[in-house]
C-alpha positions, 0 to 999 in steps of 0.5 A: 516737207510732210504733211498728214492728213486724218481720215475715220471709217467703221468696218467689219473684220474678222481673222478667220485663223486668229486664235482669239477673239479677233476669229469673230465677227466684229467691228472696229472705227478704223482711222487713217492716216496718208502722209504725203512728203512735196515742197511748198508750193511758193507761186505767187496767187496760186491757192495751194501758195504754202502748202504740200496740198491743201488738206481737203484734196488730200482728204478728197483723193483718199475719200474717193480711192479708197475710204468711201469704198471701205466705209461700213463694209466687211473687210473680208479674205477670200478665202474665208468661203463661209464668210463670203458666201454668208454675206453673199446671202445679204441682197445689197450688203458692202464687201471688200474682198483681200487675198490676204486677213485683212488685218491692220498691217494687210490693210496699210498693205493695200491702202499704200497701193491703192493711195500711191496711185491716187496721189501724184504730183499735181503741183509739181512739186514732189509731191509723194506718198510717204507712209500709210498708218491703219490704226485698227483700235486707238493703242494698235495701228500698222504703218505701210512706208515708202520703200519697205511696200 
């Protein structure tokens, strides 16, 4: 069985080598979909009976391990030296640095790798992360899928 939880966050970024508008500083209302697979818990009287994982728990893990760090942050590439230097001049600025430009594709791969470690077979039901989908806009997204990342 597969389940999916959607979370949203706001962040700024830029794609330094882009040949159009995305080379400029701008922001997005990102959405993150976390898809997990596992067996439906059948233990009589268990709080998660009938579930793969409680959706509230899916959200709690994603917030703690990823979304809280990225929400209202500027997502920047380490190699984008002028922007990184500029952001460092702003006291207490929330910046997250990546080894590649913060495209939806790269964010999905990073999110998958982070969250794959965070979701564990807690309930003994073969729980595992299957996919992370990052929406950069309502019409544009990237998927990082188990076995392809």
